[in-house]
C-alpha positions as a printed NumPy array, in Angstrom:
array([[-23.75 ,   5.293, -16.949],
       [-22.458,   2.357, -19.141],
       [-19.258,   2.021, -21.005],
       [-21.041,   4.864, -23.088],
       [-18.332,   6.808, -25.032],
       [-19.144,  10.624, -23.647],
       [-17.921,  13.539, -26.123],
       [-15.02 ,  13.39 , -28.563],
       [-14.121,   9.551, -27.896],
       [-14.395,   6.674, -30.372],
       [-14.862,   3.587, -29.36 ],
       [-13.779,   0.339, -31.123],
       [-15.644,  -3.425, -29.985],
       [-12.888,  -5.966, -30.785],
       [-10.784,  -8.765, -29.708],
       [ -6.998,  -8.004, -30.532],
       [ -4.136,  -6.139, -29.544],
       [ -3.788,  -2.614, -31.173],
       [ -1.963,  -3.282, -34.076],
       [ -1.773,   0.422, -35.325],
       [  1.965,   0.496, -36.618],
       [  2.154,   3.872, -35.147],
       [  2.557,   2.098, -31.808],
       [  6.037,   1.177, -30.14 ],
       [  7.095,  -2.037, -30.229],
       [  7.995,  -1.137, -26.398],
       [  7.089,   1.136, -24.295],
       [  9.035,   3.272, -21.35 ],
       [  6.008,   3.38 , -19.194],
       [  2.672,   1.484, -18.612],
       [ -0.206,   2.45 , -16.285],
       [ -2.385,  -0.243, -15.696],
       [ -5.975,   1.447, -14.43 ],
       [ -7.468,  -2.195, -12.641],
       [-10.464,  -1.336, -11.893],
       [-12.938,  -4.526,  -9.915],
       [-16.315,  -3.216,  -9.894],
       [-18.897,  -5.631,  -9.993],
       [-20.451,  -4.582,  -7.001],
       [-21.979,  -1.712,  -5.588],
       [-19.087,   0.511,  -6.628],
       [-20.035,  -0.076, -10.512],
       [-21.346,   3.277, -11.231],
       [-18.067,   5.387,  -9.099],
       [-15.827,   3.422, -11.237],
       [-17.155,   4.174, -14.335],
       [-17.268,   7.444, -13.679],
       [-13.564,   7.159, -12.496],
       [-12.688,   6.069, -15.92 ],
       [-14.688,   9.151, -18.089],
       [-12.772,  11.568, -15.513],
       [ -9.613,   9.878, -16.55 ],
       [ -9.983,   9.831, -20.178],
       [-10.208,  13.537, -20.215],
       [ -6.971,  14.31 , -18.485],
       [ -3.774,  13.714, -20.31 ],
       [ -3.984,  10.792, -22.372],
       [ -0.785,   9.77 , -24.102],
       [ -0.888,   9.614, -28.221],
       [ -1.106,   6.878, -29.769],
       [  2.925,   6.756, -30.811],
       [  4.063,   7.618, -27.517],
       [  6.272,   5.214, -25.132],
       [  3.863,   5.735, -22.533],
       [  0.54 ,   4.208, -22.784],
       [ -2.634,   3.447, -20.072],
       [ -4.718,   0.221, -19.972],
       [ -7.819,  -0.346, -18.42 ],
       [ -8.793,  -4.221, -16.996],
       [-12.146,  -3.581, -16.175],
       [-15.097,  -5.428, -14.853],
       [-18.37 ,  -3.708, -13.741],
       [-22.109,  -4.347, -13.518],
       [-25.017,  -3.318, -15.744],
       [-26.85 ,  -2.93 , -12.28 ],
       [-25.252,  -2.342,  -8.908],
       [-28.266,  -3.635,  -7.053],
       [-28.048,  -7.12 ,  -8.999],
       [-25.351,  -9.379,  -9.695],
       [-27.508, -12.114, -11.787],
       [-26.879, -10.858, -15.502],
       [-22.911, -11.79 , -16.592],
       [-20.618,  -9.044, -16.947],
       [-17.711,  -9.206, -19.567],
       [-14.274,  -8.168, -17.876],
       [-12.526,  -5.861, -20.824],
       [ -9.061,  -4.879, -21.506],
       [ -9.014,  -1.061, -23.552],
       [ -6.061,   0.915, -24.303],
       [ -6.576,   5.006, -23.94 ],
       [ -4.725,   7.316, -26.082],
       [ -4.829,  10.01 , -28.521],
       [ -5.196,   9.8  , -32.23 ],
       [ -3.325,  11.896, -35.053],
       [ -6.42 ,  14.465, -34.589],
       [ -5.755,  14.609, -31.032],
       [ -9.317,  12.654, -30.334],
       [ -9.436,  10.189, -27.216],
       [ -9.865,   6.726, -27.97 ],
       [-10.885,   4.327, -25.883],
       [ -9.95 ,   1.191, -27.686],
       [-11.399,  -2.51 , -26.715],
       [ -8.547,  -4.779, -26.753],
       [-10.252,  -7.915, -25.751],
       [-12.966,  -9.022, -23.936],
       [-12.56 , -11.842, -21.388],
       [-14.821, -14.525, -20.307],
       [-17.315, -13.749, -18.494],
       [-17.13 , -16.022, -15.945],
       [-13.596, -14.635, -15.196],
       [-13.434, -12.09 , -12.015],
       [-10.991,  -9.66 , -11.322],
       [-10.877, -10.481,  -7.569],
       [-10.179, -14.186,  -8.368],
       [ -6.477, -15.283,  -8.066],
       [ -5.747, -17.074, -11.121],
       [ -8.117, -14.429, -13.108],
       [ -5.767, -11.65 , -11.76 ],
       [ -2.704, -13.387, -12.511],
       [ -4.223, -13.781, -16.405],
       [ -5.347, -10.666, -17.025],
       [ -2.043,  -8.481, -15.532],
       [ -0.604, -11.302, -17.861],
       [ -2.693, -10.445, -20.746],
       [ -0.61 ,  -6.559, -19.922],
       [  2.289,  -7.468, -19.412],
       [  2.195,  -9.933, -22.751],
       [  1.181,  -7.432, -24.953],
       [  2.12 ,  -4.141, -23.772],
       [  6.035,  -4.79 , -23.409],
       [  8.013,  -2.231, -20.864],
       [ 10.855,  -2.041, -17.945],
       [  8.439,  -0.188, -15.992],
       [  4.891,  -0.631, -14.881],
       [  2.727,   0.664, -12.35 ],
       [ -0.888,   0.232, -11.513],
       [ -3.97 ,   1.676,  -9.775],
       [ -5.958,  -1.058,  -7.927],
       [ -9.75 ,   0.336,  -7.475],
       [-12.323,  -1.574,  -5.711],
       [-13.38 ,  -2.535,  -2.34 ],
       [-10.682,  -3.19 ,  -0.087],
       [-10.263,  -4.357,   3.604],
       [ -6.533,  -4.56 ,   4.345],
       [ -4.665,  -7.715,   5.912],
       [ -7.842,  -9.401,   7.341],
       [ -8.512, -12.665,   5.771],
       [-11.724, -12.572,   3.054],
       [-14.788, -12.376,   4.248],
       [-14.157, -11.406,   7.71 ],
       [-15.143,  -7.701,   7.414],
       [-18.613,  -8.386,   6.081],
       [-19.636, -11.372,   8.436],
       [-16.78 , -11.694,  11.306],
       [-19.231, -13.69 ,  13.287],
       [-18.863, -16.558,  10.643],
       [-14.873, -16.965,  11.189],
       [-15.018, -16.42 ,  15.208],
       [-17.762, -18.769,  15.753],
       [-15.654, -21.517,  14.307],
       [-18.449, -22.23 ,  11.347],
       [-15.886, -20.718,   8.692],
       [-12.507, -22.679,   7.855],
       [ -9.704, -21.578,   6.269],
       [ -8.351, -24.323,   4.073],
       [ -5.397, -24.005,   1.793],
       [ -5.956, -20.281,   1.573],
       [ -9.836, -20.877,   0.635],
       [-12.598, -19.658,   2.971],
       [-15.537, -21.548,   2.642],
       [-19.051, -21.425,   4.774],
       [-20.47 , -25.144,   4.497],
       [-21.081, -27.529,   1.953],
       [-23.154, -24.991,  -0.572],
       [-19.976, -23.534,  -1.008],
       [-17.651, -26.39 ,  -1.732],
       [-18.537, -25.844,  -5.328],
       [-17.007, -22.694,  -5.597],
       [-13.991, -23.252,  -3.187],
       [-10.989, -23.591,  -6.234],
       [-11.718, -20.28 ,  -7.238],
       [-11.708, -19.009,  -3.404],
       [-15.634, -17.696,  -3.959],
       [-17.582, -17.633,  -1.244],
       [-21.344, -18.2  ,  -1.286],
       [-23.286, -15.355,   0.632],
       [-26.691, -14.499,   2.293],
       [-28.478, -12.115,   0.71 ],
       [-28.153,  -9.658,   3.469],
       [-24.953,  -9.565,   2.883],
       [-24.686,  -7.783,  -0.056],
       [-24.614,  -3.771,  -0.294],
       [-27.611,  -1.951,   0.884],
       [-28.081,   1.273,  -1.273],
       [-25.472,   3.486,  -2.863],
       [-21.916,   2.842,  -2.06 ],
       [-20.628,   5.995,   0.345],
       [-17.192,   4.5  ,   0.835],
       [-14.978,   1.784,  -0.93 ],
       [-14.923,  -0.859,   2.05 ],
       [-16.793,  -4.645,   2.684],
       [-16.522,  -6.113,  -0.197],
       [-15.27 ,  -6.598,  -3.419],
       [-16.756,  -8.623,  -6.561],
       [-19.976, -10.397,  -7.108],
       [-20.912, -13.57 ,  -9.106],
       [-24.283, -15.372,  -9.473],
       [-23.532, -18.757,  -9.691],
       [-25.92 , -21.851,  -9.465],
       [-28.484, -19.529,  -7.693],
       [-26.517, -18.524,  -5.368],
       [-24.603, -14.737,  -5.07 ],
       [-20.432, -15.933,  -4.767],
       [-18.674, -12.815,  -3.412],
       [-14.54 , -13.408,  -4.938],
       [-12.026, -11.28 ,  -2.318],
       [ -8.085, -11.836,  -2.466],
       [ -6.667, -12.402,   0.771],
       [ -3.66 , -10.28 ,   0.962],
       [ -0.993, -12.635,   0.173],
       [ -2.595, -13.976,  -2.876],
       [ -3.124, -10.684,  -3.793],
       [  0.643, -10.681,  -3.687],
       [  1.11 , -13.693,  -5.528],
       [ -1.231, -12.969,  -8.717],
       [  1.143, -10.351,  -9.894],
       [  2.858, -11.207, -12.358],
       [  5.544,  -8.343, -13.399],
       [  7.49 ,  -5.815, -11.281],
       [  5.77 ,  -2.825, -10.637],
       [  7.05 ,   0.579,  -9.789],
       [  4.335,   1.625,  -7.946],
       [  0.993,   0.446,  -6.71 ],
       [ -1.886,   2.764,  -5.981],
       [ -4.907,   1.571,  -3.423],
       [ -8.293,   3.513,  -4.366],
       [ -9.844,   1.371,  -1.417],
       [-10.56 ,   1.49 ,   1.936],
       [ -8.141,   0.196,   4.857],
       [ -4.815,  -1.092,   3.177],
       [ -2.683,   1.717,   4.294],
       [ -1.219,  -1.185,   6.675],
       [  2.297,  -2.045,   7.341],
       [  1.058,  -5.888,   6.71 ],
       [  0.005,  -4.686,   3.061],
       [  3.089,  -2.664,   2.709],
       [  5.65 ,  -5.296,   3.956],
       [  3.471,  -8.315,   1.975],
       [  3.601,  -6.003,  -1.184],
       [  7.392,  -4.99 ,  -1.011],
       [  8.887,  -7.673,  -3.348],
       [  6.403,  -7.005,  -5.993],
       [  7.1  ,  -2.926,  -5.958],
       [  8.887,  -0.158,  -5.218],
       [  6.565,   2.513,  -4.198],
       [  2.744,   2.374,  -2.345],
       [  0.24 ,   5.073,  -2.25 ],
       [ -2.91 ,   3.516,  -0.016],
       [ -5.271,   4.676,   2.975],
       [ -5.2  ,   3.89 ,   6.602],
       [ -8.969,   4.539,   6.841],
       [-11.889,   4.244,   4.405],
       [-12.168,   5.834,   1.193],
       [-15.264,   7.841,   0.047],
       [-16.485,   6.222,  -3.15 ],
       [-15.087,   9.099,  -5.324],
       [-11.936,   7.839,  -4.777],
       [ -8.702,   9.673,  -6.18 ],
       [ -8.94 ,  12.51 ,  -8.772],
       [ -8.825,  11.344, -11.78 ],
       [ -8.895,  13.739, -13.949],
       [ -5.339,  14.74 , -12.682],
       [ -3.769,  11.21 , -12.213],
       [ -2.746,  11.142, -15.859],
       [ -0.486,  13.926, -15.458],
       [  1.017,  13.288, -12.667],
       [  1.902,   9.384, -13.516],
       [  3.026,  10.133, -17.11 ],
       [  3.204,  13.455, -17.98 ],
       [  6.344,  13.769, -16.486],
       [ 10.041,  12.37 , -16.782],
       [  9.034,  10.248, -13.529],
       [  5.622,   9.252, -11.909],
       [  4.562,  12.428,  -9.235],
       [  3.25 ,  10.062,  -6.352],
       [  3.374,  12.999,  -4.216],
       [  0.767,  14.703,  -6.174],
       [ -1.115,  11.753,  -6.473],
       [ -1.298,  11.858,  -2.921],
       [ -1.832,  15.702,  -2.192],
       [ -4.494,  15.23 ,  -5.433],
       [ -5.771,  12.952,  -3.538],
       [ -6.495,  15.162,   0.082],
       [ -7.061,  18.168,  -1.659],
       [-10.562,  17.032,  -3.077],
       [-11.638,  16.349,   0.463],
       [-10.035,  18.817,   2.64 ],
       [-12.088,  21.481,   2.502],
       [-15.361,  19.692,   2.593],
       [-17.652,  19.5  ,   5.569],
       [-19.19 ,  16.775,   7.712],
       [-18.508,  12.62 ,   6.833],
       [-17.242,  14.101,   3.625],
       [-14.031,  15.943,   4.698],
       [-12.316,  12.402,   4.702],
       [ -8.88 ,  11.223,   3.704],
       [ -6.02 ,   9.808,   4.917],
       [ -3.038,   9.005,   2.369],
       [  0.716,   7.993,   2.315],
       [  3.497,   7.273,   0.379],
       [  5.749,   4.138,   1.082],
       [  9.052,   3.773,  -0.186],
       [  9.458,  -0.088,  -0.104],
       [ 13.088,   0.423,   0.173],
       [ 12.811,   1.056,   4.23 ],
       [ 10.64 ,  -1.616,   5.517],
       [ 13.08 ,  -4.404,   6.669],
       [ 14.557,  -1.357,   8.927],
       [ 11.06 ,  -0.589,  10.45 ],
       [ 10.667,  -4.313,  10.729],
       [ 13.79 ,  -5.07 ,  12.258],
       [ 13.316,  -1.649,  14.48 ],
       [  9.811,  -3.119,  15.577],
       [ 10.713,  -6.382,  16.242],
       [ 12.904,  -5.566,  19.214],
       [ 10.633,  -3.52 ,  20.451],
       [  7.352,  -5.937,  20.296],
       [  9.697,  -8.337,  22.097],
       [ 10.646,  -5.639,  25.028],
       [  7.144,  -4.142,  25.285],
       [  4.952,  -7.594,  24.57 ],
       [  3.406,  -7.519,  27.713],
       [  2.441,  -3.721,  27.636],
       [  1.145,  -3.771,  23.736],
       [ -1.351,  -6.669,  24.887],
       [ -2.643,  -4.577,  27.432],
       [ -3.356,  -1.791,  25.165],
       [ -7.795,  -1.709,  25.045],
       [ -8.623,  -0.192,  21.393],
       [-10.063,   2.707,  22.951],
       [ -6.131,   3.82 ,  24.046],
       [ -4.677,   3.737,  20.5  ],
       [ -5.783,   5.938,  17.577],
       [ -8.077,   4.198,  15.524],
       [ -8.437,   4.23 ,  11.346],
       [-11.742,   2.548,  11.27 ],
       [-15.386,   2.537,  12.475],
       [-16.028,   1.974,  16.126],
       [-17.371,  -1.509,  15.439],
       [-14.691,  -2.388,  13.224],
       [-11.445,  -2.811,  15.82 ],
       [ -8.745,  -3.99 ,  13.399],
       [ -6.953,  -0.803,  12.411],
       [ -4.633,   1.478,  14.367],
       [ -1.699,   3.742,  14.146],
       [  1.4  ,   1.905,  14.482],
       [  3.809,   4.707,  16.436],
       [  1.019,   5.226,  18.794],
       [  0.658,   1.443,  19.482],
       [  4.442,   2.079,  20.815],
       [  3.847,   5.762,  22.334],
       [  1.065,   3.708,  24.006],
       [  2.851,   0.792,  25.197],
       [  5.677,   3.206,  27.231],
       [  8.44 ,   3.026,  25.055],
       [ 11.455,   5.38 ,  26.181],
       [ 12.747,   8.793,  24.687],
       [ 15.597,   6.863,  22.548],
       [ 13.45 ,   4.231,  21.671],
       [ 10.624,   6.962,  19.865],
       [ 13.212,   8.165,  18.077],
       [ 14.504,   5.55 ,  16.776],
       [ 11.074,   4.584,  15.662],
       [ 10.437,   7.781,  13.825],
       [ 13.934,   7.225,  12.417],
       [ 12.845,   3.973,  10.734],
       [  8.948,   5.304,   9.646],
       [ 10.76 ,   8.092,   8.183],
       [ 13.224,   6.003,   5.946],
       [  9.728,   4.347,   4.224],
       [  6.903,   6.838,   5.323],
       [  8.004,   9.412,   2.986],
       [  4.792,  11.58 ,   2.688],
       [  1.175,  11.414,   4.275],
       [ -1.77 ,  13.638,   4.82 ],
       [ -4.966,  13.63 ,   7.   ],
       [ -7.936,  15.302,   7.788],
       [ -8.932,  15.839,  11.145],
       [-11.426,  13.588,  11.226],
       [-12.759,  10.546,   9.432],
       [-16.357,  10.183,   8.869],
       [-17.41 ,  12.458,  11.28 ],
       [-16.901,   9.163,  13.894],
       [-13.75 ,  10.184,  15.075],
       [-10.415,  12.354,  15.038],
       [ -7.106,  11.551,  14.232],
       [ -4.761,  12.738,  16.989],
       [ -1.897,  10.545,  15.66 ],
       [ -1.083,   9.65 ,  12.404],
       [  2.61 ,   8.028,  11.256],
       [  1.57 ,   7.157,   7.652],
       [  0.839,   3.23 ,   8.777],
       [ -1.832,   1.233,  10.112],
       [ -1.31 ,  -1.456,  12.506],
       [ -3.421,  -4.617,  14.013],
       [ -3.877,  -4.32 ,  17.845],
       [ -3.257,  -8.002,  19.105],
       [ -5.509,  -7.318,  22.166],
       [ -8.621,  -6.763,  19.869],
       [ -8.103,  -9.546,  18.079],
       [ -9.955, -12.932,  18.127],
       [ -7.785, -16.728,  18.177],
       [ -9.25 , -16.89 ,  14.559],
       [ -7.532, -13.666,  13.679],
       [ -4.367, -14.31 ,  15.823],
       [ -3.887, -17.489,  14.176],
       [ -4.032, -15.794,  10.721],
       [ -2.283, -13.05 ,  11.275],
       [  0.594, -15.065,  11.998],
       [  0.696, -16.465,   8.078],
       [  1.537, -12.875,   6.601],
       [  5.189, -11.609,   6.011],
       [  5.161,  -8.953,   8.274],
       [  4.302, -11.091,  11.321],
       [  7.385, -13.242,  10.825],
       [  9.6  , -10.217,   9.998],
       [  8.41 ,  -8.353,  13.113],
       [  6.8  , -11.197,  15.77 ],
       [  3.954,  -8.62 ,  16.668],
       [  1.571, -12.297,  17.379],
       [  4.098, -14.816,  18.401]])
């Protein structure tokens, strides 16, 4: 598909900020689609942008704007050819034509999932689209709170062949030249095989010095790379719907939309998302969740897969306080729980994501404590939906809207990494 312009779209290639005199000096709202697709999701993410242009689009002189930061491959199975990250603004001109205006082509050695580059790309938006209100949809792969690289090949970490130094992962001497950027030199066997079905187990790929390098972001790096406060962050990515993600980002945004389980490669409803976020007086995040769920709820088999929740970050500290007490009082019982006893949100071979409430219920908290926990969850989980089964692999019998790590399912490496997370500092789940 590439970045061809279809239908009535126009395309201007340049390296500039749109200087149309009708564009406002300051915007009321700016929606950023951060499309990190130099991976096996390239064609799905390009289709998302096409779908976005077919929905509600602000006019050139509106005080609301859509900016896309994108990076895609020309061939999803090969990353040898360089690809240029870009910024485009999508708007309607005076005649009502939808315009995809290329504002800037960035260096082709930049990666959307490298911390310093993510910061630079978002700073470009911040500096050129001044606003008191930003929101971002992050579309790419996702592996929740896990250390980068772990989901794809945990044995490299657990066997002691990997080292985590100053937040950078390396896999041996051959990777040392890339550690400043956080790149992971990988074996060809670790590359995606075939068309993507879900948005999991990877981020962006590059080809450097005749080796394939994968760039991922640890959760802490993702948070620190955001240079402005966001009204909301929507994750069109797998497994991001955990308390660990929410708590790490609570000072960066007011609301979060994310999935506890894996996300099918079609992702969110991009035909409607512009309308939901920009057409009304305020973004309708609950309807964004509902639209996503509606895409999959009536499908059959593995395609009937969707979990989603809307989180109010203002309530997360209260939940942390409640959980800290419960974790202290039920530490031994939580530690003795087996993954098979608790509601999972990942396939059986990936035992790192479980329902937060179900963990504590299975640990045997009292009726009074159940009510206190439910009250704390209600302060932050303001909307949630799930299909009854995920990927036709497991049923969903318990769903509080937040996943969490089960310590008994972790290795020593994972437990050590988990202690670096803000959630663990606040709740002392791993102590």
